MIKOL-696851 format. One record per residue (C-alpha): x, y, z; residue in three letters; residue number from 1. Coordinates in Angstrom, 2 decimals, decimal comma, padded with zeros to 5 digits. Each point is the difference from the previous one (the first is absolute). Layout:
REM MIKOL-696851
u  v  w  resn  resi
X  Y  Z  Ala  NUM
...
REM end
This chain:
REM MIKOL-696851
u  v  w  resn  resi
123,33  143,95  052,92  Met  1
-002,54  -002,29  001,63  Asn  2
000,84  -001,55  003,34  Leu  3
-001,45  -003,29  001,15  Pro  4
-003,21  000,24  001,92  Lys  5
000,25  -000,35  003,73  Thr  6
000,25  -003,77  000,51  Pro  7
-002,64  -001,78  002,02  Gln  8
001,17  -001,58  003,21  Ile  9
000,27  -003,74  -000,59  Thr  10
001,08  -002,95  002,10  Ala  11
003,36  000,17  -001,73  Arg  12
000,27  003,67  000,87  Gly  13
-000,74  -000,79  003,65  His  14
002,70  -002,67  -000,06  Leu  15
002,58  002,44  -001,37  Lys  16
-000,90  002,51  002,69  Thr  17
000,42  -002,68  002,65  Leu  18
003,43  -000,88  -001,42  Val  19
001,10  003,62  000,39  Leu  20
-001,42  000,17  003,54  Leu  21
001,63  -003,31  000,94  Ala  22
003,42  001,65  000,11  Ile  23
-000,72  002,51  002,81  Pro  24
-002,11  -002,67  001,71  Ala  25
003,00  -002,35  000,05  Leu  26
002,25  002,74  001,38  Leu  27
-002,53  000,76  002,75  Ala  28
-000,43  -003,67  000,92  Val  29
003,76  -000,42  000,36  Ile  30
000,35  003,23  001,97  Tyr  31
-002,90  -000,47  002,43  Tyr  32
-000,38  -003,78  000,02  Gly  33
003,50  -001,43  000,30  Thr  34
002,63  000,13  002,68  Ser  35
002,80  002,53  000,03  Leu  36
002,54  -002,81  -000,13  Ser  37
-001,57  -001,35  -003,17  Phe  38
-000,03  003,45  -001,58  Gln  39
003,61  000,50  001,00  Gln  40
000,89  -003,24  -001,80  Ser  41
-001,41  001,51  -003,22  Leu  42
002,02  003,23  000,23  Ala  43
003,32  000,35  -001,82  Leu  44
003,08  000,11  002,20  Asp  45
002,84  001,44  -002,07  His  46
002,57  -001,56  002,33  Thr  47
-001,47  -003,48  -000,45  Asn  48
-002,04  000,02  -003,20  Pro  49
-002,13  -002,96  -001,03  Arg  50
-001,16  -000,26  -003,59  Leu  51
-003,71  -000,23  000,80  Tyr  52
000,21  003,12  002,19  Asn  53
000,74  002,07  -003,11  Phe  54
-003,67  -000,60  -000,90  Trp  55
-001,76  -000,56  003,33  Thr  56
001,25  003,25  001,54  Asn  57
-002,57  001,84  -002,12  Ala  58
-002,76  -001,72  001,99  Leu  59
000,90  001,36  003,45  Val  60
000,01  003,47  001,53  His  61
001,33  001,85  003,03  Asp  62
-002,08  -000,02  003,20  His  63
001,49  003,18  001,39  Arg  64
-001,25  002,62  000,62  Pro  65
-003,24  -001,69  -001,17  Gly  66
-001,56  -001,46  -003,13  Asp  67
000,65  003,11  -002,08  Gly  68
002,57  -001,83  -002,13  His  69
-002,58  -002,60  -001,05  Leu  70
-002,85  002,47  -000,46  Ile  71
002,12  002,39  -002,05  Gly  72
001,08  -002,75  -002,39  Asn  73
-003,52  -001,43  -000,24  Thr  74
-001,53  003,38  -000,83  Val  75
002,77  000,76  -002,48  Gly  76
-000,53  -003,36  -001,71  Tyr  77
-003,75  000,52  -000,39  Leu  78
000,36  003,60  -001,19  Leu  79
002,46  -001,05  -002,71  Leu  80
-001,34  -003,35  -001,15  Val  81
-003,66  000,97  -000,53  Val  82
000,48  002,91  -002,45  Pro  83
002,75  -001,98  -001,75  Cys  84
-002,43  -002,89  -000,51  Trp  85
-002,77  002,29  -001,27  Ile  86
002,43  001,77  -002,33  Leu  87
000,97  -003,29  -001,61  His  88
-003,65  -000,94  -000,41  Ile  89
-000,67  003,23  -001,91  Tyr  90
003,06  -000,67  -002,15  Arg  91
-001,27  -003,49  -000,79  Gly  92
003,11  -001,52  001,58  Met  93
-001,24  -001,51  003,22  Glu  94
002,03  -003,17  -000,59  Arg  95
003,17  002,09  -000,02  Arg  96
-000,97  001,41  003,40  Phe  97
-000,42  -003,43  001,55  Trp  98
003,20  -001,27  -001,58  Thr  99
001,92  003,00  001,31  Gly  100
-001,55  -000,36  003,44  Leu  101
000,97  -003,68  000,13  Ala  102
003,59  000,82  -000,94  Ile  103
000,18  002,77  002,59  Ile  104
-001,28  -002,29  002,75  Phe  105
002,02  -003,06  -001,02  Ala  106
003,34  001,54  -000,94  Val  107
-000,11  003,52  001,42  Gly  108
000,79  -000,84  003,65  Pro  109
003,16  -001,89  -001,02  Phe  110
001,29  002,88  -002,15  Ile  111
-000,91  002,64  002,56  Ile  112
001,48  -001,89  002,97  Ser  113
003,17  -000,82  -001,93  Ala  114
000,43  003,69  -000,87  Ser  115
-000,45  000,92  003,65  Ser  116
002,46  -002,67  001,14  Tyr  117
002,68  001,03  -002,49  Ile  118
-000,40  003,73  000,72  Ala  119
-000,01  -000,19  003,78  Phe  120
002,07  -003,06  000,85  Tyr  121
002,46  -000,38  -002,85  Glu  122
000,56  003,66  -000,91  Ile  123
-000,79  002,06  003,11  Leu  124
001,00  -002,74  002,46  Asp  125
-003,17  000,48  002,06  Leu  126
-001,34  -003,05  001,80  Glu  127
-003,80  000,09  -000,21  Leu  128
-001,63  -002,85  001,86  Gln  129
-003,67  000,84  -000,54  Asn  130
-000,38  000,83  -003,68  Asp  131
-003,74  -000,43  -000,56  Arg  132
-003,07  001,60  -001,47  Gly  133
-002,19  000,12  -003,09  Phe  134
001,03  003,53  -000,96  Ser  135
002,45  -001,13  -002,68  Gly  136
-002,83  -001,83  -001,76  Val  137
-002,18  003,09  000,39  Val  138
002,81  001,96  -001,64  Gly  139
-000,03  -002,49  -002,87  Ala  140
-003,71  000,65  -000,46  Leu  141
000,75  003,73  -000,09  Ala  142
002,53  -000,58  -002,79  Gly  143
-002,41  -002,29  -001,84  Phe  144
-002,74  002,62  000,24  Leu  145
002,33  002,75  -001,24  Leu  146
000,81  -001,92  -003,17  Met  147
-003,66  -000,95  -000,46  Ser  148
-000,97  003,66  000,08  Ile  149
002,64  000,87  -002,60  Leu  150
-001,06  -002,88  -002,25  Tyr  151
-003,62  001,13  000,28  Thr  152
000,98  003,46  -001,24  Phe  153
001,91  -001,55  -002,89  Ala  154
-002,80  -002,42  -000,91  Gln  155
-003,08  002,18  000,43  Lys  156
001,20  003,48  -000,99  Gln  157
001,35  001,61  -003,13  Glu  158
003,73  000,61  000,22  Glu  159
-000,11  003,77  000,73  Pro  160
-002,63  -000,51  002,70  Val  161
001,97  -002,91  001,46  Ala  162
003,14  002,16  000,10  Met  163
-001,80  002,64  002,03  Leu  164
-001,58  -002,60  002,30  Ser  165
003,30  -001,74  000,69  Met  166
001,84  003,24  000,64  Gly  167
-002,64  001,30  002,39  Leu  168
-000,10  -003,36  001,76  Tyr  169
003,73  000,08  000,70  Phe  170
-000,22  003,65  000,99  Gly  171
-002,82  -000,63  002,46  Tyr  172
001,81  -003,06  001,33  Met  173
003,13  001,97  000,77  Met  174
-002,03  002,87  001,43  Leu  175
-002,05  -002,36  002,18  Gly  176
003,12  -001,82  001,16  Leu  177
001,59  003,31  000,94  Gly  178
-003,03  001,38  001,82  Val  179
-000,80  -003,21  001,90  Leu  180
003,60  -000,73  001,03  Thr  181
001,35  003,54  000,32  Gly  182
002,52  -000,29  -002,83  Arg  183
000,54  003,46  -001,47  Ile  184
001,99  -001,32  -002,96  Val  185
-002,88  -002,28  -001,00  Ala  186
-002,46  002,91  000,23  Ile  187
002,19  002,15  -002,25  Val  188
000,44  -002,84  -002,49  Met  189
-003,72  -000,65  -000,07  Gly  190
-000,82  003,64  -000,65  Leu  191
002,64  000,21  -002,73  Leu  192
-001,39  -003,10  -001,74  Ile  193
-003,56  001,36  000,12  Ile  194
001,05  003,40  -001,30  Val  195
002,10  -001,66  -002,69  Gly  196
-002,92  -002,13  -001,17  Met  197
-002,32  002,96  -000,29  Phe  198
002,72  001,85  -001,90  Ala  199
000,20  -003,02  -002,28  Gly  200
-003,68  000,34  -000,88  Thr  201
001,06  002,80  -002,35  Arg  202
001,65  -002,65  -002,19  Thr  203
-001,57  -002,64  -002,20  Glu  204
001,36  -002,82  002,16  Tyr  205
-002,00  000,75  003,14  Val  206
-003,78  000,43  000,09  Ala  207
-001,62  003,03  001,57  Ser  208
-001,79  -000,10  003,34  Ala  209
-003,27  000,39  -001,91  Thr  210
000,70  -003,12  -002,05  Glu  211
000,75  -001,95  003,17  Leu  212
-003,22  001,29  001,54  Ser  213
-001,96  -001,00  -003,11  Asp  214
001,47  -003,51  000,19  Trp  215
-001,00  -000,20  003,64  Gly  216
-003,59  000,98  -000,77  Glu  217
-000,20  -002,56  -002,81  Ala  218
001,40  -002,74  002,25  Asn  219
-001,61  000,85  003,31  Gly  220
000,20  -003,32  001,81  Arg  221
003,55  -000,78  -001,08  Leu  222
001,03  003,54  000,95  Ser  223
-001,45  -000,50  003,48  Leu  224
001,88  -003,28  000,42  Val  225
003,21  001,70  -001,16  Leu  226
-000,43  002,91  002,40  Val  227
-000,49  -002,38  002,93  Val  228
002,93  -002,16  -001,12  Ala  229
002,27  003,04  -000,32  Ile  230
-000,94  001,31  003,46  Leu  231
000,59  -003,42  001,55  Val  232
003,26  -000,36  -001,92  Ser  233
001,32  003,31  001,34  Val  234
-000,97  -000,95  003,55  Leu  235
001,60  -003,42  -000,46  Gly  236
003,31  001,47  -001,11  Phe  237
000,03  002,52  002,83  Ala  238
-000,66  -002,77  002,53  Ala  239
002,66  -002,27  -001,53  Ser  240
002,68  002,71  -000,05  Leu  241
-000,31  001,87  003,33  Pro  242
002,47  002,73  000,88  Ser  243
000,34  -001,38  003,54  Asp  244
000,94  -003,68  -000,03  Ile  245
-000,36  -000,41  003,77  Thr  246
-003,42  -000,70  001,48  Ser  247
-001,18  -001,53  003,24  Gly  248
003,59  -000,52  001,11  Gly  249
000,70  -002,14  -003,05  Gly  250
001,45  000,42  -003,46  Leu  251
-002,15  000,36  -003,10  Thr  252
001,50  -002,29  -002,62  Asn  253
000,07  002,50  -002,85  Ile  254
002,24  -002,37  -002,00  Val  255
-002,80  -002,58  -000,07  Ala  256
-002,48  002,70  -001,01  His  257
002,18  001,20  -002,85  Gly  258
000,81  -003,52  -001,17  Ala  259
-003,71  -000,79  000,07  Gly  260
-000,88  003,02  -002,14  Ile  261
002,65  -000,90  -002,59  Leu  262
-001,06  -003,65  -000,02  Phe  263
-003,66  000,92  -000,55  Gly  264
000,96  002,28  -002,88  Met  265
002,13  -002,78  -001,50  Ala  266
-002,87  -002,49  000,24  Val  267
-002,39  002,34  -001,80  Ala  268
002,59  000,78  -002,66  Gly  269
000,90  -003,64  -000,61  Ser  270
-003,66  -001,01  -000,35  Leu  271
-000,60  002,76  -002,55  Arg  272
003,15  -000,94  -001,92  Tyr  273
-001,04  -003,66  000,00  Arg  274
-003,43  000,88  -001,36  Arg  275
001,39  002,27  -002,72  Arg  276
002,56  -002,66  -000,99  Arg  277
-002,71  -002,68  -000,17  Ser  278
-002,16  002,30  -002,14  Ser  279
002,91  000,73  -002,35  Ala  280
000,83  -003,70  -000,35  Glu  281
-003,66  -000,78  -000,70  Gly  282
-000,13  002,66  -002,71  Ser  283
003,20  -001,31  -001,58  Ala  284
-001,34  -003,55  -000,03  Thr  285
-003,26  001,08  -001,57  Ala  286
REM end
């Protein structure tokens, strides 16, 4: 299988890069260049919610104990969005990436904030007055990247090789989540999945490790992108689902993280379904 040659950097490519960098730039400008009272007006107060705050709260971050909240979300965003973008370029589906990114930015904060509000205020009866941060959107990018990796396996690999790749990916994800967050159950599950996949290589449904290695050698650049994307994906999930939800004297909104991950997965799935449905309708018309 021939992959596209490495694209030359064009003015349009520079513009797309600037669009991606504009997001963390905007977050930094708001954080360092506006007053605390203005930032507070953008945060979501569960006891007195305003509709626009369900979106604007993603733009502001905590100032205590420092700017770690902002930096962590900015780094997480860049680590996730860049390999996801490159992966879609290699799949010849860059437009799907930009469409998904637009949906995540435009709709994601509302869905994520609403999930947080319902979980904490309506169900748990907790009155959060400073619900803010970009981490839910970062979680959505993690979910979007996860599905993109799976779709790449399905699109670019033969079915037995894709089965092995998907199984190992989930196994490594669970193992990484367990190691990085200290969850023993996740470590055990990850090891069981990995062992189970290698046991499955004795069947006709799962390719051998040699076949996966051969595919990697034949698709060197795509394999490298996938390896980076998988590593980033594992780190993203571990960061989004910490074992300790208290940090810096505050509460890590794990509900927003989880809702973001599920929303990102749903966006990727809906875009793929829409494309397959459009293709099927086009074939039927022809």
